[in-house]
N, CA, C and O atoms as CSV, one atom per row, in Angstrom:
chain,resi,resn,atom,element,x,y,z
A,1,UNK,N,N,-2.911,-12.674,-12.839
A,1,UNK,CA,C,-2.045,-12.037,-11.855
A,1,UNK,C,C,-0.498,-12.324,-12.322
A,1,UNK,O,O,-0.199,-13.446,-12.733
A,2,UNK,N,N,0.325,-11.434,-12.257
A,2,UNK,CA,C,1.798,-11.557,-12.687
A,2,UNK,C,C,2.759,-11.499,-11.492
A,2,UNK,O,O,2.675,-10.608,-10.646
A,3,UNK,N,N,3.589,-12.386,-11.454
A,3,UNK,CA,C,4.608,-12.483,-10.346
A,3,UNK,C,C,5.939,-11.619,-10.936
A,3,UNK,O,O,6.299,-11.708,-12.110
A,4,UNK,N,N,6.451,-10.971,-10.169
A,4,UNK,CA,C,7.467,-10.020,-10.357
A,4,UNK,C,C,8.417,-10.145,-9.283
A,4,UNK,O,O,8.039,-9.981,-8.123
A,5,UNK,N,N,9.827,-10.468,-9.607
A,5,UNK,CA,C,10.904,-10.572,-8.538
A,5,UNK,C,C,11.822,-9.284,-8.806
A,5,UNK,O,O,12.256,-9.009,-9.925
A,6,UNK,N,N,12.047,-8.588,-7.747
A,6,UNK,CA,C,12.855,-7.404,-7.729
A,6,UNK,C,C,14.183,-7.697,-6.889
A,6,UNK,O,O,14.115,-8.415,-5.892
A,7,UNK,N,N,15.339,-7.156,-7.284
A,7,UNK,CA,C,16.346,-6.972,-6.501
A,7,UNK,C,C,16.586,-5.724,-6.007
A,7,UNK,O,O,16.862,-4.797,-6.769
A,8,UNK,N,N,16.500,-5.554,-4.569
A,8,UNK,CA,C,16.255,-4.270,-3.875
A,8,UNK,C,C,17.540,-4.030,-3.168
A,8,UNK,O,O,18.171,-5.012,-2.777
A,9,UNK,N,N,17.972,-2.894,-2.973
A,9,UNK,CA,C,19.060,-2.558,-1.950
A,9,UNK,C,C,18.678,-2.955,-0.473
A,9,UNK,O,O,17.510,-2.839,-0.104
A,10,UNK,N,N,19.434,-3.315,0.177
A,10,UNK,CA,C,19.183,-3.734,1.684
A,10,UNK,C,C,18.343,-2.621,2.372
A,10,UNK,O,O,17.316,-2.857,3.009
A,11,UNK,N,N,18.808,-1.543,2.206
A,11,UNK,CA,C,18.168,-0.306,2.821
A,11,UNK,C,C,16.740,-0.106,2.451
A,11,UNK,O,O,15.872,0.130,3.292
A,12,UNK,N,N,16.503,-0.212,1.085
A,12,UNK,CA,C,15.207,0.048,0.597
A,12,UNK,C,C,14.312,-1.154,1.023
A,12,UNK,O,O,13.158,-0.978,1.413
A,13,UNK,N,N,14.842,-2.274,0.940
A,13,UNK,CA,C,13.964,-3.484,1.604
A,13,UNK,C,C,13.641,-3.155,3.069
A,13,UNK,O,O,12.480,-3.217,3.474
A,14,UNK,N,N,14.614,-2.823,3.828
A,14,UNK,CA,C,14.166,-2.427,5.273
A,14,UNK,C,C,13.249,-1.406,5.353
A,14,UNK,O,O,12.229,-1.565,6.023
A,15,UNK,N,N,13.488,-0.275,4.705
A,15,UNK,CA,C,12.304,0.761,4.733
A,15,UNK,C,C,11.000,0.501,4.240
A,15,UNK,O,O,10.055,1.084,4.773
A,16,UNK,N,N,10.776,-0.409,3.159
A,16,UNK,CA,C,9.645,-0.983,2.809
A,16,UNK,C,C,8.863,-1.968,3.742
A,16,UNK,O,O,7.650,-1.972,3.953
A,17,UNK,N,N,9.861,-2.837,4.277
A,17,UNK,CA,C,9.261,-3.625,5.245
A,17,UNK,C,C,8.881,-3.023,6.685
A,17,UNK,O,O,8.053,-3.566,7.416
A,18,UNK,N,N,9.396,-2.145,6.934
A,18,UNK,CA,C,9.066,-1.268,8.241
A,18,UNK,C,C,7.773,-0.654,7.945
A,18,UNK,O,O,6.818,-0.798,8.709
A,19,UNK,N,N,7.691,0.165,6.643
A,19,UNK,CA,C,6.405,0.825,6.465
A,19,UNK,C,C,5.176,-0.187,6.376
A,19,UNK,O,O,4.106,0.056,6.934
A,20,UNK,N,N,5.398,-1.264,5.680
A,20,UNK,CA,C,4.347,-2.134,5.566
A,20,UNK,C,C,3.967,-2.730,6.950
A,20,UNK,O,O,2.797,-3.036,7.183
A,21,UNK,N,N,4.908,-2.889,7.827
A,21,UNK,CA,C,4.631,-3.552,9.234
A,21,UNK,C,C,3.785,-2.431,10.032
A,21,UNK,O,O,2.865,-2.689,10.809
A,22,UNK,N,N,4.297,-1.032,9.678
A,22,UNK,CA,C,3.636,0.111,10.493
A,22,UNK,C,C,2.079,0.181,10.083
A,22,UNK,O,O,1.191,0.515,10.867
A,23,UNK,N,N,1.908,-0.135,8.921
A,23,UNK,CA,C,0.543,-0.180,8.284
A,23,UNK,C,C,-0.334,-1.441,8.464
A,23,UNK,O,O,-1.536,-1.517,8.211
A,24,UNK,N,N,0.531,-2.493,8.981
A,24,UNK,CA,C,-0.214,-3.734,9.150
A,24,UNK,C,C,-0.465,-4.463,7.935
A,24,UNK,O,O,-1.400,-5.263,7.901
A,25,UNK,N,N,0.261,-4.273,6.951
A,25,UNK,CA,C,0.223,-5.095,5.680
A,25,UNK,C,C,1.459,-6.024,5.388
A,25,UNK,O,O,2.610,-5.870,5.798
A,26,UNK,N,N,0.991,-6.957,4.638
A,26,UNK,CA,C,2.158,-7.969,4.310
A,26,UNK,C,C,3.122,-7.076,3.217
A,26,UNK,O,O,2.596,-6.209,2.519
A,27,UNK,N,N,4.167,-7.286,3.158
A,27,UNK,CA,C,5.041,-6.620,2.288
A,27,UNK,C,C,4.817,-6.466,0.812
A,27,UNK,O,O,5.038,-5.410,0.218
A,28,UNK,N,N,4.299,-7.736,0.154
A,28,UNK,CA,C,3.795,-7.931,-1.118
A,28,UNK,C,C,2.368,-6.874,-1.220
A,28,UNK,O,O,2.234,-6.018,-2.095
A,29,UNK,N,N,1.657,-7.073,-0.440
A,29,UNK,CA,C,0.663,-6.004,-0.503
A,29,UNK,C,C,0.669,-4.552,-0.648
A,29,UNK,O,O,-0.052,-3.861,-1.368
A,30,UNK,N,N,1.762,-4.141,0.294
A,30,UNK,CA,C,2.136,-2.744,0.427
A,30,UNK,C,C,2.981,-2.538,-0.928
A,30,UNK,O,O,2.744,-1.435,-1.421
A,31,UNK,N,N,3.733,-3.165,-1.525
A,31,UNK,CA,C,4.452,-3.011,-2.648
A,31,UNK,C,C,3.287,-2.872,-3.754
A,31,UNK,O,O,3.320,-1.923,-4.537
A,32,UNK,N,N,2.318,-3.778,-3.803
A,32,UNK,CA,C,1.341,-3.627,-4.879
A,32,UNK,C,C,0.764,-2.284,-4.804
A,32,UNK,O,O,0.609,-1.634,-5.838
A,33,UNK,N,N,0.408,-1.781,-3.566
A,33,UNK,CA,C,-0.171,-0.467,-3.372
A,33,UNK,C,C,0.752,0.666,-3.836
A,33,UNK,O,O,0.319,1.606,-4.502
A,34,UNK,N,N,1.916,0.565,-3.503
A,34,UNK,CA,C,2.842,1.649,-4.002
A,34,UNK,C,C,2.915,1.587,-5.629
A,34,UNK,O,O,2.900,2.639,-6.267
A,35,UNK,N,N,2.994,0.367,-6.258
A,35,UNK,CA,C,3.073,0.268,-7.638
A,35,UNK,C,C,1.786,0.885,-8.374
A,35,UNK,O,O,1.847,1.464,-9.459
A,36,UNK,N,N,0.716,0.697,-7.697
A,36,UNK,CA,C,-0.667,1.145,-8.210
A,36,UNK,C,C,-0.701,2.615,-8.051
A,36,UNK,O,O,-1.205,3.334,-8.914
A,37,UNK,N,N,-0.190,3.062,-6.996
A,37,UNK,CA,C,-0.439,4.654,-6.690
A,37,UNK,C,C,0.541,5.338,-7.624
A,37,UNK,O,O,0.403,6.546,-7.814
A,38,UNK,N,N,1.527,4.669,-8.228
A,38,UNK,CA,C,2.420,5.326,-9.138
A,38,UNK,C,C,2.096,5.387,-10.691
A,38,UNK,O,O,2.824,5.958,-11.503
A,39,UNK,N,N,0.977,4.763,-10.991
A,39,UNK,CA,C,0.546,4.685,-12.264
A,39,UNK,C,C,0.020,6.185,-12.680
A,39,UNK,O,O,-0.268,7.048,-11.851
A,40,UNK,N,N,-0.049,6.338,-13.976
A,40,UNK,CA,C,-0.585,7.444,-14.590
A,40,UNK,C,C,-2.118,7.598,-14.100
A,40,UNK,O,O,-2.992,6.749,-14.273
A,41,UNK,N,N,-2.266,8.771,-13.493
A,41,UNK,CA,C,-3.758,9.053,-12.939
A,41,UNK,C,C,-4.688,9.145,-14.221
A,41,UNK,O,O,-4.396,9.665,-15.298
A,42,UNK,N,N,-5.934,8.491,-13.845
A,42,UNK,CA,C,-6.971,8.566,-14.684
A,42,UNK,C,C,-7.761,9.962,-14.467
A,42,UNK,O,O,-7.296,10.930,-13.865
A,43,UNK,N,N,-8.923,9.898,-15.010
A,43,UNK,CA,C,-9.870,11.229,-14.743
A,43,UNK,C,C,-10.117,11.285,-13.189
A,43,UNK,O,O,-10.442,10.270,-12.573
A,44,UNK,N,N,-9.954,12.491,-12.585
A,44,UNK,CA,C,-10.183,12.696,-11.221
A,44,UNK,C,C,-11.673,12.387,-11.076
A,44,UNK,O,O,-12.503,12.450,-11.983
A,45,UNK,N,N,-11.905,12.025,-9.725
A,45,UNK,CA,C,-13.387,11.986,-9.301
A,45,UNK,C,C,-13.969,13.324,-9.368
A,45,UNK,O,O,-13.369,14.334,-8.999
A,46,UNK,N,N,-15.253,13.307,-9.890
A,46,UNK,CA,C,-15.972,14.680,-9.907
A,46,UNK,C,C,-17.104,14.802,-8.964
A,46,UNK,O,O,-17.616,15.903,-8.764
A,47,UNK,N,N,-17.542,13.682,-8.347
A,47,UNK,CA,C,-18.459,13.635,-7.451
A,47,UNK,C,C,-18.025,12.886,-6.184
A,47,UNK,O,O,-16.987,12.224,-6.156
A,48,UNK,N,N,-18.824,13.007,-5.174
A,48,UNK,CA,C,-18.592,12.379,-3.922
A,48,UNK,C,C,-18.719,10.810,-3.962
A,48,UNK,O,O,-18.020,10.075,-3.265
A,49,UNK,N,N,-19.591,10.408,-4.765
A,49,UNK,CA,C,-19.923,9.016,-5.193
A,49,UNK,C,C,-18.713,8.580,-5.928
A,49,UNK,O,O,-18.139,7.552,-5.569
A,50,UNK,N,N,-18.282,9.276,-6.924
A,50,UNK,CA,C,-17.198,8.783,-7.727
A,50,UNK,C,C,-15.822,8.660,-6.631
A,50,UNK,O,O,-15.060,7.693,-6.653
A,51,UNK,N,N,-15.695,9.684,-5.804
A,51,UNK,CA,C,-14.489,9.743,-4.927
A,51,UNK,C,C,-14.671,8.548,-4.041
A,51,UNK,O,O,-13.706,7.803,-3.876
A,52,UNK,N,N,-15.858,8.283,-3.432
A,52,UNK,CA,C,-15.919,6.974,-2.635
A,52,UNK,C,C,-15.657,5.764,-3.387
A,52,UNK,O,O,-14.998,4.867,-2.863
A,53,UNK,N,N,-16.098,5.654,-4.536
A,53,UNK,CA,C,-15.791,4.524,-5.203
A,53,UNK,C,C,-14.366,4.252,-5.670
A,53,UNK,O,O,-13.956,3.144,-6.016
A,54,UNK,N,N,-13.612,5.442,-5.644
A,54,UNK,CA,C,-12.264,5.274,-5.978
A,54,UNK,C,C,-11.485,4.972,-4.660
A,54,UNK,O,O,-10.443,4.321,-4.744
A,55,UNK,N,N,-11.890,5.369,-3.559
A,55,UNK,CA,C,-11.260,4.955,-2.279
A,55,UNK,C,C,-11.491,3.432,-2.066
A,55,UNK,O,O,-10.642,2.691,-1.570
A,56,UNK,N,N,-12.659,3.055,-2.466
A,56,UNK,CA,C,-13.096,1.495,-2.106
A,56,UNK,C,C,-12.126,0.880,-3.093
A,56,UNK,O,O,-11.424,0.004,-2.587
A,57,UNK,N,N,-11.891,1.149,-4.511
A,57,UNK,CA,C,-10.946,0.421,-5.441
A,57,UNK,C,C,-9.558,0.259,-4.725
A,57,UNK,O,O,-8.925,-0.788,-4.594
A,58,UNK,N,N,-9.194,1.605,-4.258
A,58,UNK,CA,C,-7.819,1.549,-3.831
A,58,UNK,C,C,-7.672,1.053,-2.456
A,58,UNK,O,O,-6.566,1.134,-1.920
A,59,UNK,N,N,-8.807,0.479,-1.746
A,59,UNK,CA,C,-8.715,-0.104,-0.343
A,59,UNK,C,C,-8.266,0.867,0.482
A,59,UNK,O,O,-7.508,0.519,1.388
A,60,UNK,N,N,-8.604,2.164,0.360
A,60,UNK,CA,C,-8.361,3.114,1.497
A,60,UNK,C,C,-9.276,3.078,2.702
A,60,UNK,O,O,-8.861,3.342,3.831
A,61,UNK,N,N,-10.572,2.736,2.433
A,61,UNK,CA,C,-11.531,2.600,3.339
A,61,UNK,C,C,-11.421,1.348,4.246
A,61,UNK,O,O,-11.563,0.224,3.763
A,62,UNK,N,N,-11.204,1.518,5.374
A,62,UNK,CA,C,-10.928,0.495,6.378
A,62,UNK,C,C,-9.440,0.153,6.401
A,62,UNK,O,O,-9.074,-0.911,6.901
A,63,UNK,N,N,-8.612,0.976,5.903
A,63,UNK,CA,C,-7.123,0.631,5.858
A,63,UNK,C,C,-6.479,1.014,7.125
A,63,UNK,O,O,-5.293,0.704,7.245
A,64,UNK,N,N,-7.114,1.695,8.182
A,64,UNK,CA,C,-6.601,2.126,9.343
A,64,UNK,C,C,-7.361,1.627,10.289
A,64,UNK,O,O,-8.173,2.461,10.687
A,65,UNK,N,N,-7.440,0.481,10.878
A,65,UNK,CA,C,-8.302,-0.402,11.851
A,65,UNK,C,C,-7.866,0.391,13.156
A,65,UNK,O,O,-8.705,0.526,14.047
A,66,UNK,N,N,-6.647,0.897,13.304
A,66,UNK,CA,C,-6.193,1.478,14.617
A,66,UNK,C,C,-7.106,2.677,15.049
A,66,UNK,O,O,-7.258,3.018,16.222
A,67,UNK,N,N,-7.740,3.322,13.886
A,67,UNK,CA,C,-8.623,4.615,14.241
A,67,UNK,C,C,-10.011,4.119,14.440
A,67,UNK,O,O,-10.679,3.767,13.468
A,68,UNK,N,N,-10.498,4.073,15.702
A,68,UNK,CA,C,-11.770,3.593,15.973
A,68,UNK,C,C,-12.802,4.832,15.721
A,68,UNK,O,O,-13.946,4.591,15.336
A,69,UNK,N,N,-12.437,5.922,15.909
A,69,UNK,CA,C,-13.407,7.028,15.807
A,69,UNK,C,C,-12.708,8.177,14.761
A,69,UNK,O,O,-11.897,9.023,15.138
A,70,UNK,N,N,-13.124,8.046,13.583
A,70,UNK,CA,C,-12.293,8.888,12.674
A,70,UNK,C,C,-12.657,10.417,12.795
A,70,UNK,O,O,-11.820,11.257,12.464
A,71,UNK,N,N,-14.031,10.827,13.319
A,71,UNK,CA,C,-14.049,12.289,13.463
A,71,UNK,C,C,-13.189,12.691,14.687
A,71,UNK,O,O,-12.512,13.719,14.645
A,72,UNK,N,N,-13.207,12.001,15.625
A,72,UNK,CA,C,-12.314,12.357,16.780
A,72,UNK,C,C,-10.949,12.407,16.297
A,72,UNK,O,O,-10.301,13.411,16.592
A,73,UNK,N,N,-10.393,11.489,15.598
A,73,UNK,CA,C,-9.053,11.403,15.088
A,73,UNK,C,C,-8.756,12.783,14.254
A,73,UNK,O,O,-7.717,13.431,14.379
A,74,UNK,N,N,-9.692,13.077,13.501
A,74,UNK,CA,C,-9.526,14.256,12.621
A,74,UNK,C,C,-9.436,15.567,13.328
A,74,UNK,O,O,-8.667,16.464,12.981
A,75,UNK,N,N,-10.338,15.642,14.433
A,75,UNK,CA,C,-10.387,16.823,15.338
A,75,UNK,C,C,-8.884,16.764,16.108
A,75,UNK,O,O,-8.256,17.819,16.201
A,76,UNK,N,N,-8.417,15.739,16.559
A,76,UNK,CA,C,-7.061,15.612,17.338
A,76,UNK,C,C,-5.992,16.151,16.262
A,76,UNK,O,O,-5.265,17.094,16.574
A,77,UNK,N,N,-5.907,15.604,15.115
A,77,UNK,CA,C,-4.922,16.131,14.183
A,77,UNK,C,C,-5.077,17.761,13.870
A,77,UNK,O,O,-4.133,18.548,13.809
A,78,UNK,N,N,-6.321,18.048,13.707
A,78,UNK,CA,C,-6.447,19.494,13.469
A,78,UNK,C,C,-6.053,20.345,14.762
A,78,UNK,O,O,-5.600,21.469,14.547
A,79,UNK,N,N,-6.166,19.973,15.919
A,79,UNK,CA,C,-5.844,20.694,17.119
A,79,UNK,C,C,-4.410,20.653,17.143
A,79,UNK,O,O,-3.830,21.702,17.425
A,80,UNK,N,N,-3.681,19.536,16.876
A,80,UNK,CA,C,-2.286,19.595,16.799
A,80,UNK,C,C,-1.741,20.515,15.983
A,80,UNK,O,O,-0.843,21.268,16.360
A,81,UNK,N,N,-2.329,20.528,14.598
A,81,UNK,CA,C,-1.778,21.479,13.574
A,81,UNK,C,C,-1.916,22.873,13.890
A,81,UNK,O,O,-1.114,23.740,13.544
A,82,UNK,N,N,-3.088,23.082,14.643
A,82,UNK,CA,C,-3.421,24.566,15.177
A,82,UNK,C,C,-2.344,25.000,16.175
A,82,UNK,O,O,-1.873,26.130,16.297
A,83,UNK,N,N,-2.029,23.853,16.891
A,83,UNK,CA,C,-1.221,24.460,18.119
A,83,UNK,C,C,0.448,24.396,17.853
A,83,UNK,O,O,1.253,24.673,18.742
A,84,UNK,N,N,0.835,23.992,16.510
A,84,UNK,CA,C,2.090,24.139,16.221
A,84,UNK,C,C,2.594,25.703,16.076
A,84,UNK,O,O,1.868,26.583,15.612
A,85,UNK,N,N,3.825,25.904,16.498
A,85,UNK,CA,C,4.254,27.179,16.341
A,85,UNK,C,C,4.532,27.445,15.015
A,85,UNK,O,O,4.782,26.504,14.261
A,86,UNK,N,N,4.526,28.629,14.601
A,86,UNK,CA,C,4.814,28.979,13.172
A,86,UNK,C,C,6.160,29.556,12.948
A,86,UNK,O,O,6.511,29.883,11.814
């Protein structure tokens, strides 16, 4: 593992800290995820199994403990989107 020290503008530090807190992540973990997401993409998953493996590697699965029922959450988001005025 490599340690990296960054000098960030105060505003950026505040934004990153706030988003990490909103996600329930320590700031270093949130920063690691941002850096990993910014890497050049590899081959796109071609099957459901590959997509699931990718989500597990990226620690997406289980990253929202505040959502108890994912199907109901998806339905709620869909209803909200459909109710928006155009």
